[in-house]
LOKENU-784388 format. One record per residue (C-alpha): residue number from 0; residue in one letter; x, y, z. Coordinates in steps of 0.2 Angstrom, whole numbers, plus 5000, padded with zeros to 4 digits. Layout:
N
  resi  resn     x     y     z
   NUM     A     X     Y     Z
...
This chain:
311
  resi  resn     x     y     z
     0     X  4950  5037  5167
     1     X  4965  5048  5172
     2     X  4981  5039  5169
     3     X  4990  5051  5182
     4     X  4979  5044  5195
     5     X  4984  5026  5191
     6     X  5002  5032  5192
     7     X  4999  5039  5209
     8     X  4991  5023  5214
     9     X  5007  5013  5209
    10     X  5018  5026  5218
    11     X  5008  5024  5234
    12     X  5009  5005  5232
    13     X  5028  5006  5231
    14     X  5032  5019  5244
    15     X  5019  5014  5257
    16     X  5015  5031  5264
    17     X  5007  5047  5257
    18     X  5022  5057  5263
    19     X  5035  5047  5253
    20     X  5024  5044  5238
    21     X  5019  5062  5237
    22     X  5038  5067  5236
    23     X  5041  5054  5223
    24     X  5027  5061  5211
    25     X  5031  5079  5216
    26     X  5014  5083  5224
    27     X  5008  5088  5241
    28     X  5001  5075  5252
    29     X  4984  5083  5251
    30     X  4984  5083  5232
    31     X  4990  5065  5231
    32     X  4976  5060  5244
    33     X  4963  5069  5233
    34     X  4970  5059  5218
    35     X  4968  5042  5226
    36     X  4951  5046  5233
    37     X  4946  5051  5215
    38     X  4952  5035  5208
    39     X  4943  5025  5221
    40     X  4927  5035  5217
    41     X  4930  5031  5198
    42     X  4932  5012  5202
    43     X  4919  5012  5215
    44     X  4930  5002  5227
    45     X  4942  5006  5241
    46     X  4960  5003  5236
    47     X  4969  5006  5252
    48     X  4967  5004  5271
    49     X  4974  5020  5279
    50     X  4984  5015  5295
    51     X  4994  5025  5307
    52     X  5010  5018  5301
    53     X  5005  5019  5282
    54     X  4994  5012  5269
    55     X  4991  4994  5264
    56     X  4981  4988  5249
    57     X  4963  4981  5251
    58     X  4958  4965  5243
    59     X  4951  4975  5229
    60     X  4967  4985  5227
    61     X  4978  4969  5227
    62     X  4966  4961  5213
    63     X  4967  4977  5202
    64     X  4986  4980  5204
    65     X  4991  4969  5190
    66     X  4978  4976  5178
    67     X  4983  4994  5183
    68     X  5002  4990  5179
    69     X  4997  4982  5163
    70     X  4986  4997  5158
    71     X  5000  5009  5162
    72     X  5013  4999  5152
    73     X  5001  4998  5137
    74     X  4999  5017  5138
    75     X  5018  5019  5138
    76     X  5020  5008  5123
    77     X  5006  5017  5114
    78     X  5015  5034  5117
    79     X  5031  5025  5111
    80     X  5023  5019  5095
    81     X  5015  5035  5091
    82     X  5032  5044  5093
    83     X  5040  5032  5081
    84     X  5025  5034  5069
    85     X  5028  5053  5069
    86     X  5046  5050  5064
    87     X  5041  5037  5051
    88     X  5051  5023  5060
    89     X  5036  5012  5063
    90     X  5019  5010  5055
    91     X  5008  4998  5045
    92     X  5003  5002  5027
    93     X  4989  4992  5018
    94     X  4993  4994  5000
    95     X  4982  4987  4985
    96     X  4986  4987  4967
    97     X  4978  4980  4951
    98     X  4989  4968  4942
    99     X  4998  4979  4929
   100     X  5003  4993  4941
   101     X  5008  4980  4953
   102     X  5020  4972  4941
   103     X  5028  4989  4938
   104     X  5028  4994  4957
   105     X  5029  4979  4969
   106     X  5047  4974  4967
   107     X  5056  4991  4967
   108     X  5044  4998  4981
   109     X  5047  4983  4993
   110     X  5066  4984  4990
   111     X  5065  5003  4995
   112     X  5054  5000  5010
   113     X  5066  4986  5016
   114     X  5081  4996  5014
   115     X  5075  5013  5021
   116     X  5060  5009  5032
   117     X  5064  4991  5039
   118     X  5052  4994  5053
   119     X  5038  4998  5042
   120     X  5025  4984  5041
   121     X  5018  4982  5023
   122     X  5003  4972  5018
   123     X  5003  4972  4999
   124     X  4989  4964  4989
   125     X  4985  4963  4971
   126     X  4967  4963  4966
   127     X  4954  4969  4953
   128     X  4950  4987  4951
   129     X  4933  4984  4958
   130     X  4938  4975  4973
   131     X  4952  4988  4977
   132     X  4940  5003  4976
   133     X  4928  4994  4987
   134     X  4941  4989  4999
   135     X  4947  5007  5000
   136     X  4930  5013  5003
   137     X  4928  5000  5017
   138     X  4944  5006  5024
   139     X  4953  4989  5021
   140     X  4967  4998  5012
   141     X  4976  5014  5016
   142     X  4981  5017  4998
   143     X  4977  5009  4981
   144     X  4985  5010  4964
   145     X  4974  5006  4949
   146     X  4969  5009  4932
   147     X  4964  5028  4931
   148     X  4951  5025  4917
   149     X  4941  5015  4930
   150     X  4938  5030  4941
   151     X  4922  5037  4935
   152     X  4917  5047  4951
   153     X  4931  5055  4961
   154     X  4918  5060  4975
   155     X  4926  5056  4992
   156     X  4943  5051  4985
   157     X  4960  5059  4984
   158     X  4966  5054  4967
   159     X  4984  5057  4960
   160     X  4988  5053  4942
   161     X  5004  5044  4940
   162     X  5016  5046  4926
   163     X  5009  5037  4910
   164     X  5017  5020  4905
   165     X  5022  5015  4887
   166     X  5018  4998  4881
   167     X  5014  4987  4866
   168     X  5015  4970  4859
   169     X  5031  4960  4862
   170     X  5038  4943  4857
   171     X  5054  4933  4860
   172     X  5070  4936  4850
   173     X  5068  4924  4835
   174     X  5049  4924  4834
   175     X  5043  4924  4816
   176     X  5037  4942  4818
   177     X  5052  4949  4827
   178     X  5061  4956  4812
   179     X  5046  4962  4803
   180     X  5043  4980  4800
   181     X  5026  4989  4798
   182     X  5016  4975  4803
   183     X  4997  4975  4803
   184     X  4988  4970  4819
   185     X  4979  4957  4809
   186     X  4995  4947  4806
   187     X  4996  4945  4825
   188     X  4980  4934  4825
   189     X  4990  4920  4818
   190     X  4998  4918  4835
   191     X  4993  4916  4853
   192     X  4991  4933  4862
   193     X  4992  4935  4881
   194     X  4986  4950  4891
   195     X  4978  4955  4907
   196     X  4960  4959  4907
   197     X  4957  4977  4902
   198     X  4945  4991  4905
   199     X  4932  4996  4891
   200     X  4941  5012  4890
   201     X  4958  5004  4886
   202     X  4950  4993  4873
   203     X  4942  5008  4864
   204     X  4959  5017  4864
   205     X  4967  5001  4857
   206     X  4955  5000  4843
   207     X  4957  5018  4839
   208     X  4976  5016  4838
   209     X  4976  4999  4828
   210     X  4959  4996  4821
   211     X  4945  4984  4825
   212     X  4956  4969  4825
   213     X  4965  4975  4841
   214     X  4950  4973  4852
   215     X  4955  4962  4866
   216     X  4939  4952  4864
   217     X  4945  4947  4846
   218     X  4964  4947  4848
   219     X  4968  4940  4865
   220     X  4968  4921  4867
   221     X  4975  4920  4885
   222     X  4969  4932  4898
   223     X  4981  4931  4912
   224     X  4984  4943  4927
   225     X  5001  4935  4930
   226     X  5015  4945  4921
   227     X  5027  4931  4926
   228     X  5017  4918  4917
   229     X  5016  4930  4902
   230     X  5035  4933  4902
   231     X  5037  4914  4902
   232     X  5025  4911  4888
   233     X  5034  4925  4877
   234     X  5051  4917  4881
   235     X  5047  4899  4878
   236     X  5033  4899  4864
   237     X  5027  4910  4850
   238     X  5015  4919  4861
   239     X  5013  4938  4858
   240     X  5011  4948  4874
   241     X  5003  4965  4877
   242     X  5013  4973  4891
   243     X  5020  4989  4898
   244     X  5038  4990  4892
   245     X  5044  4993  4910
   246     X  5038  4976  4916
   247     X  5049  4967  4904
   248     X  5063  4980  4903
   249     X  5077  4968  4909
   250     X  5072  4956  4895
   251     X  5071  4970  4882
   252     X  5088  4977  4888
   253     X  5095  4959  4886
   254     X  5088  4957  4869
   255     X  5078  4941  4874
   256     X  5061  4950  4872
   257     X  5058  4963  4858
   258     X  5044  4975  4854
   259     X  5034  4972  4838
   260     X  5034  4986  4825
   261     X  5016  4988  4821
   262     X  5008  5001  4810
   263     X  4996  5012  4820
   264     X  4982  5024  4815
   265     X  4986  5035  4830
   266     X  4998  5034  4845
   267     X  4997  5018  4855
   268     X  4987  5020  4871
   269     X  4998  5023  4887
   270     X  4995  5014  4903
   271     X  4986  5027  4914
   272     X  4986  5024  4933
   273     X  4982  5033  4948
   274     X  4986  5033  4967
   275     X  4970  5034  4977
   276     X  4966  5036  4995
   277     X  4951  5042  5004
   278     X  4949  5061  5005
   279     X  4951  5070  5021
   280     X  4961  5057  5029
   281     X  4977  5061  5040
   282     X  4993  5055  5032
   283     X  5008  5049  5041
   284     X  5027  5050  5037
   285     X  5027  5031  5032
   286     X  5012  5034  5020
   287     X  5021  5049  5013
   288     X  5037  5039  5011
   289     X  5027  5025  5001
   290     X  5018  5038  4990
   291     X  5034  5047  4986
   292     X  5042  5030  4981
   293     X  5027  5025  4970
   294     X  5029  5042  4961
   295     X  5047  5039  4958
   296     X  5045  5021  4952
   297     X  5032  5027  4939
   298     X  5041  5042  4934
   299     X  5057  5032  4931
   300     X  5049  5020  4920
   301     X  5038  5031  4909
   302     X  5050  5029  4894
   303     X  5045  5032  4876
   304     X  5037  5018  4867
   305     X  5049  5009  4855
   306     X  5044  4999  4840
   307     X  5028  5008  4834
   308     X  5027  5015  4817
   309     X  5014  5025  4807
   310     X  5008  5024  4789
């Protein structure tokens, strides 16, 4: 349906004659008459009675008038929102992350969005790698950030690797292992260990770095996706946590949580994460803004790993 014909309909309703309505919409009377006739043919009902002194709405015209006004108002609002989206001032972003990159990302990202894109509506969800990738493929997410080692097939996906994140085992200041140097991973087995569920690839890399005793199935006693809970366990008990340093950077800086110095066979595995969206999808200024902020967060927190030592 041609919206211009609807606008011509409203002009004729307002002005009452083809002469005055044609002047208002900058058309000839014959062109306006053809437009109204075309609209009546589209709707298959007469909208006006043509009288010698002007025009009046038919019963059908009176009934359709509110709907036509609403349709044109909605069309104007659609144009306004599209314009704002082009400027990056208004949009909706559906973001999903797995627990570990979510713990790194969500707080600084939401602060940045609130400060610099207050009109941007964010729907942020933390979920498993499997559910995130499935949700992305079903177009329930615009963007996901997840464990890069989980991505076996890149087909149909736009994948951007993010800056690697250093991590290790950490404890509270005053923990029996806190002042030890050159620890063997087997010595950690005497304490509770908390960590998020890991991929098979990360578990293999951990064993390569520290030996069989570091496999999460043997080492970890508390699998917990909440880093806030892990942080509390580390601060209030003798629990050892396996975490990215950036997640507890404030506590490391304050000296309340410290990295353990563990003897390694090779470099400790880094946290490898990727930003993923469907390939061949049009981006937007708001999505570009969010992606750039995610890059900055990960680049700023990719610090060298403290506390590791080699034999």
